[in-house]
C-alpha positions in Angstrom: -5.6 -10.0 2.2 -7.6 -7.0 1.5 -5.8 -4.0 3.6 -7.4 -0.8 3.0 -6.6 2.8 4.2 -9.1 5.2 5.6 -9.5 8.7 7.1 -11.9 9.2 9.7 -14.3 12.1 8.8 -15.1 12.8 12.6 -11.5 12.9 14.2 -9.3 13.1 11.0 -7.5 9.8 12.0 -5.8 8.0 9.0 -5.4 4.3 9.5 -5.3 0.9 7.7 -7.2 -1.9 8.4 -8.0 -5.5 7.1 -11.7 -5.6 5.6 -13.1 -8.9 5.0 -16.2 -9.3 2.8 -19.0 -6.9 3.6 -17.6 -6.0 7.0 -17.8 -2.2 7.8 -14.7 -1.0 9.5 -14.6 1.6 12.3 -12.1 4.3 13.5 -9.9 2.9 16.0 -9.5 6.3 17.7 -13.1 7.3 18.1 -15.1 4.3 16.9 -16.9 6.3 14.2 -18.0 4.5 11.0 -18.0 7.8 9.0 -14.9 6.8 7.1 -13.4 7.8 3.7 -11.4 5.4 1.9 -8.1 6.7 0.7 -6.1 5.8 -2.4 -3.3 3.5 -1.7 -0.1 2.9 -3.7 0.2 -0.7 -4.4 3.6 -1.9 -3.3 4.5 -5.3 -4.8 7.6 -6.1 -6.8 7.5 -8.4 -9.8 10.6 -10.1 -10.8 10.8 -11.8 -14.3 13.3 -13.2 -16.9 14.1 -10.6 -19.5 15.9 -10.6 -22.7 18.9 -12.8 -22.5 17.8 -14.4 -19.2 18.5 -11.4 -17.1 16.4 -10.7 -14.2 14.1 -7.7 -14.4 12.6 -6.1 -11.5 9.5 -3.9 -11.7 7.5 -2.0 -9.2 3.7 -1.4 -9.6 3.8 2.0 -8.0 6.1 4.6 -6.3 7.1 3.5 -2.7 6.7 5.9 0.3 10.5 6.1 0.7 12.4 8.8 -1.1 15.3 6.6 -2.6 13.1 4.0 -4.3 13.1 3.6 -8.2 11.5 1.3 -10.6 14.5 -1.1 -10.2 16.0 -0.7 -6.8 15.6 0.8 -3.4 18.5 0.9 -0.9 16.4 1.8 2.1 13.7 -0.9 1.4 16.2 -3.5 0.2 14.1 -4.0 -3.1 16.2 -5.0 -6.2 
Protein backbone atom coordinates (compact mmCIF):
# COMPACT_ATOMS: atom_id res chain seq x y z
CA UNK A 1 0.00 0.00 0.00
CA UNK A 2 1.40 3.43 -0.93
CA UNK A 3 1.66 5.41 2.33
CA UNK A 4 3.34 8.79 1.90
CA UNK A 5 4.50 11.52 4.28
CA UNK A 6 3.48 15.12 3.65
CA UNK A 7 3.97 18.56 5.20
CA UNK A 8 1.26 21.15 4.83
CA UNK A 9 2.57 24.45 3.46
CA UNK A 10 -0.28 26.35 5.14
CA UNK A 11 -0.27 25.06 8.75
CA UNK A 12 3.09 23.16 8.80
CA UNK A 13 1.38 19.92 9.95
CA UNK A 14 3.34 16.75 9.08
CA UNK A 15 1.30 13.60 8.48
CA UNK A 16 1.19 10.23 6.72
CA UNK A 17 -1.63 9.15 4.47
CA UNK A 18 -2.57 6.37 2.07
CA UNK A 19 -2.67 7.67 -1.52
CA UNK A 20 -4.38 5.50 -4.11
CA UNK A 21 -3.90 6.14 -7.82
CA UNK A 22 -4.24 9.79 -8.81
CA UNK A 23 -6.01 10.82 -5.58
CA UNK A 24 -4.97 14.22 -4.21
CA UNK A 25 -4.48 14.18 -0.42
CA UNK A 26 -5.42 17.06 1.84
CA UNK A 27 -4.14 18.14 5.25
CA UNK A 28 -6.17 16.53 8.06
CA UNK A 29 -5.71 19.66 10.22
CA UNK A 30 -6.72 22.48 7.88
CA UNK A 31 -7.99 20.67 4.72
CA UNK A 32 -5.44 22.47 2.54
CA UNK A 33 -4.20 20.73 -0.60
CA UNK A 34 -0.99 22.83 -0.65
CA UNK A 35 1.27 19.97 0.45
CA UNK A 36 4.92 19.05 0.11
CA UNK A 37 5.81 15.35 -0.18
CA UNK A 38 8.55 14.40 2.28
CA UNK A 39 11.29 11.83 1.78
CA UNK A 40 10.62 8.74 3.90
CA UNK A 41 13.01 6.12 5.16
CA UNK A 42 11.96 2.73 3.91
CA UNK A 43 11.44 0.44 6.87
CA UNK A 44 11.36 -3.14 5.65
CA UNK A 45 13.64 -5.97 6.74
CA UNK A 46 14.85 -8.69 4.38
CA UNK A 47 15.97 -12.06 5.73
CA UNK A 48 17.85 -14.51 3.55
CA UNK A 49 20.10 -17.52 3.84
CA UNK A 50 23.73 -16.47 3.69
CA UNK A 51 26.94 -18.47 3.36
CA UNK A 52 26.69 -21.78 5.19
CA UNK A 53 22.91 -21.48 5.53
CA UNK A 54 23.11 -18.79 8.22
CA UNK A 55 20.22 -16.32 8.31
CA UNK A 56 21.26 -12.79 7.39
CA UNK A 57 19.08 -9.81 8.23
CA UNK A 58 19.40 -6.54 6.36
CA UNK A 59 17.48 -3.31 6.65
CA UNK A 60 16.87 -1.02 3.71
CA UNK A 61 17.35 2.19 5.72
CA UNK A 62 17.96 3.52 9.18
CA UNK A 63 15.04 3.28 11.52
CA UNK A 64 13.63 6.13 13.56
CA UNK A 65 14.69 4.61 16.86
CA UNK A 66 18.17 5.24 18.21
CA UNK A 67 19.17 1.65 18.97
CA UNK A 68 18.66 0.13 15.50
CA UNK A 69 21.51 -1.21 13.43
CA UNK A 70 21.54 -3.08 10.16
CA UNK A 71 21.26 -6.46 11.90
CA UNK A 72 19.20 -5.95 15.04
CA UNK A 73 17.07 -3.57 17.07
CA UNK A 74 16.37 -4.09 20.74
CA UNK A 75 13.51 -1.58 20.92
CA UNK A 76 11.82 -2.55 17.62
CA UNK A 77 12.34 -6.32 18.02
CA UNK A 78 14.05 -6.61 14.64
CA UNK A 79 16.69 -9.27 14.18
